[in-house]
N, C-alpha and C positions, 0 to 999 in steps of 0.2 A: 417941354423939351421932347417928349415922346412924339407929339404931333409934328413938330418941326423936323425931327429926324425921319419920320415916316414920309413926310412930303418930299424931303430932300432925296430919299431913296427912290420914291416913285418917279420923281423927275429925272433922276440919273439913269434909271432903267427903262424909262418909257419906250425908248427906241431899240431895246434889246430883246424883243419878243422872240426872235429866231433863235437866240441862244438858249432859251427856256424849253425848247422842243422836247428833249428827252425827259426833263422834269415834268412837263405837262402830261406826257404819256404815262409816266409812273403813277401820277395822281389820278388820272382818268381810270386806270386799271383798278386802283384801290376803291374809287367811288362807285364804279359800275357793279360792284358786288351787291348793291342794293337793287331791288326790283324796280321796274318802270313805274312812274307816278309817285315815287317817294319824295319827301320834303328834305331839302338839303340847306344847311346853314354854313357859310364860310366866314370865319373870323379872320380879319386882316386880308381882305381881298385885294386891296391896293388897286393897281392898274390892270389887274387880271392877266398878267403875262403868264402865270402859271396855271391858268384855267382855259380849257377849250369850251367856251360858253355855248356856242351853237350846238355842239355835241351834247353837252351836259343838259342844256335846256330841252333837248329832244328826249332825254332819258328821264329827267326829274319833273315832277309835276309843278314844283315851286322851288326856287332858289333864292335864299336871302344872303346878301353880300354886305358884310359889316366891315367898316374901316374908319380909322381916324381921319384919313383923307378921302372923304366921300366924293370930293370933286373929281379926283383921279378915277374913282370907281364909276361915277356917272359918265365921265368922258369916255371910258372904255366900253360901257354898255349901251349908251344912247344910240350909236350908229348901227347896232345890231338889231334894234327894233324887236327885241324878245319880250313878250308881254308877261312871262312868268318869272322875270328877274325883279327882285325887290332890293332896293339899296337903302342901307342904314348908315347914318353918320354917328360915330361914337366919340366920346371924350374920355380921356384917361390921363391924369396928371401924376407926375412924380413928386414926392414930398420934398420940402426943404430940409436940409441936414440938421434938424433940431429934434430933440427927443420927443417932444409933443407931436410934431408933424409925422415923424416916423411911426410912433405908436398908433396914431389915427389911420395911417395908410395900411399898417398891418392888420388892424381891426377890420378894415374894409376888404382888404385883398384876400386874406386867408380863407374866409368862408365863401369866396366867390361872389361877395355881395356888392363889390364896388360897381360892377357893370349894371346892377339893378337898382341902385339908389336913385331916388328922384333927382334929376339933374346930373347923375353920374353917367348916364348914357342918354344922349338925345338922339332919337332916331327919326329918320324921314323915310316914309314908305310910298313907293309908287302904287297908285290905286290898282286894284286887281283887274284882270282882263275882262271880267264880266261887266264892269262899269264902263259902258260904251261912251259915256260923256267925258271920260278922262283921257288926257293925252299922256304920252310916255313920261312927260316931265311933271305931271301932277303928283303932289306929295301929300301924304296923310301922316301926321306925326303920331307916334306911340313909342313905348319903350320895349325893350326886350323882355322885361318882366312879363309882358302879355304873351310872349311866345315860349315861356318856360315849359318844358315837358311836351313839346309839340313836334320835334324834328326826328326824322328816321336816321339821319346822319348829320354829325357836325364835324367839319374839317377845320383844323388849325394848321395852316401851311407855314411852318417855321416862324410862328409868331412869338413863342415863348422866349426865344433868344433875344428878340427885339426888346421885349419888356425887361429882361434881365440886364441887358446892355444899358438901357436907359436908367435903370435903378443904380447900377454901378457908376455910371457917369454922374448921376445926381449926388450920390453920397461919397463915392470913392471906394475902391475895393478894400481899402484898409480901415474903413469906418467900422467901429466895433459892432454896430447893429446891422451892417450890410448882410451878413449871413442870415439873420432873422427875417429881414425884408425879403431876401431872395427865396427863402423857404415859403413865406407867405404868398409870394407871387406864383411860385410853382404850384402850390396847393390850390390857390384861388383859380388859376387858369384851368386846371384839370376839373375843379368842381364846377366852374362855369360851363364847360363843355358838357359835363354830365347833367347839369341842371337843365340845359336846353333840350336834352334828349327825352323822347317819350320812353316808357318802360319797353325794353327790348331794342331801343335805338343804339346806334354804334357811334362811338367817338373815334376820330382818326386824328392823332397828333403827329405831325411831321417835325423832326428834330434835326436841325442843322448843327451837328456836334463839333465839327472841325472846319476851320477856315483855311484857305490857301495863304492867308496872311501869316499863319503860324506854321503850317505844314506846306512848305514851298513846292514840293513835288506834286501836290494834290492836282494842280491845274493840268499836269501832263499824265495823270493817272489813267492807265488803260482799262478797258472793259474786263471785268472779272477780278480786278485787283482790289476792289473797294472793301470787301469784307476783311481781308487781312490787314489792309492799310488802316482801316478804322480801329481795329483791335490794338495795333501797334501804337498808333498815335494816342489813343486813350491811355495805354500803359505808360507812354512817355510823358503824359501830362500836357499834351499839345491841344487838348480839347478845351471848349469853354466850360468852366466849372459850373456844375449844376445841370448839365445836359448829357452826362454819361448815362448809358442805358440802365445801369443798376439803380441810379437815383430816380430816373423817370419812372421805372417800374414801381418803385417804392411809393412815389408820390401819387401815382394814379391809383394804386391799391388802397392808399389811405383816403383819397378823394372819392373813390367809387367803391365802397365796401361790398365785398361779395362778387365783384366783377372779375371775370377771367381776363387778365391782361396779356396780350400778345405783343411781344417785341420782335420786330422783323429786322434783326441785326445780321441775319444771314444773307439778306439781299439789299444792302445799302446801295445808294447811287450817288453820282456826282451831279450837283446842281450848278450849272455854269451861268453866272450873271453877266458875263462878258468875256473879253479876251484874257483878262488878268485875274479875275476873281471867281472863286468857286468854293463850294461847300460839299462835304460828305453828309448825306441826309439818310436817316432811317425812320421807320414808321412805328408808332405805338398805337394799338387799337384795343378797345374794350367795349363791352356791351353793358348798358344800364340794366340792372336786374329789376324784375317786376316788383319785388318787395323792398327794393333798395330805398332807404331813407336818405333824402337830401335835405340838409339843414337849411331852413328858411329863417331869415332874421327880419324882424319887424322894423 
């Protein structure tokens, strides 16, 4: 279900790159806080409409792009001919609405282990630049387990909402165990980001808290109105449950013990996917501490 939804969204927005311009600019500003030559991982890269890859590739030494729909990601990156882009294809499934299946999903999701299980994430990697015998389409398989603790910055560009929506659609929002699964997905995603970071690395989670489907005037929101509108819509309950800033701060603090969590709710922005659909987005950032223990499961 998640993969189908992601492919559908990528196909729908493939021609909407121009609409993403302001969103791309905000992301680039956040990412350029890291020095040149750093290693970047993007979870949920999709068709890369929200990334200025030529600019980022000139700034970062290596960029790993992860998505359920790796075909869309490869189609977006192949024409660019950038040797330091590495594409990974991931798999992540939602449980059937049975107690046993939900329990199993929670046991994998909460510690951030699901993406590291053998077979839980199947990655395809373009061979590195120094391998002159490789073409841009050459692939070397490995899993993200091999990359844990190696990135200077990990970006999650509005991925958590997609995971939560898929869980809600799979179980139904009134299922008695949906809140438990939602919390497991929240914690697991934050732990996955943290686990991929090297000590001192920075996690950047973008959160699309409010949609124009519920807040109708969002699409016409003027510049400078985002902060007050976000606060009002959250107070009115128009946000997606589980994505409010207080919850995200609490989840990240639990997932990354000792980390200083920075919620940038003072400068949210509008992410326009097209003429009729938009989201209000804010950023949550944190740094993995040198002595921080990340739980690993055998």
